Residue, then its C-alpha position, 0 to 999 in steps of 0.5 A: x141330435x145335438x150333432x146335426x148342426x155339425x153334420x149340416x155344416x160339414x155337408x154345406x162346406x163340402x158342397x160349397x167347396x165343390x162350386x155348387x150353387x147356394x140353392x143346391x147347398x141349402x137343399x142338400x143341407x135340408x135333405x141331409x138333416x131329414x135323413x139324419x133325423x130319421x136315422x137317429x130316431x130309428x137307431x138302437x141305443x149305442x148306435x153310431x151315425x156314419x156319413x159318407x160324402x162323395x162329391x163325384x164329377x157327375x153327382x154329389x152323393x151323401x150316404x148316411x147310415x146307422x150302425x144299429x137300427x130296428x129295421x129299414x129307416x125310411x119307408x119309400x112314399x112316407x113323409x120323410x121320403x117325400x121331403x127328401x125327394x123334393x130336395x134332391x134328384x134321387x133318394x134311395x134306402x139302404x136296407x138292413x142285411x144281417x146286421x149291416x147298417x140301414x141308411x139313406x142315399x141322397x144324390x144331387x146331379x151336377x148341372x153339367x150332367x143334365x142334358 
């Protein structure tokens, strides 16, 4: 949990360098915080938290995964899901498959992709 400050700062720095507006950067920070907190709570001892940030031309995507969890991290429709959904355009669960990571995918569309 002590490294969440660094994770939020990295996401904010990359989002800001991609010319996302202040409110969008703030929303991404909060959504990533919620996702990572849920992942940490669902992780088994010895697990790592993996974060992939993809600032694509149409959308800014963040995938956060735990390398070891007891199952799916966040239930669609649960409180954390609603929090994240209120902050970004799309939230997706990355399920566990034969020991593969469980995680959360957050997508924020760029303003230019809204039509």
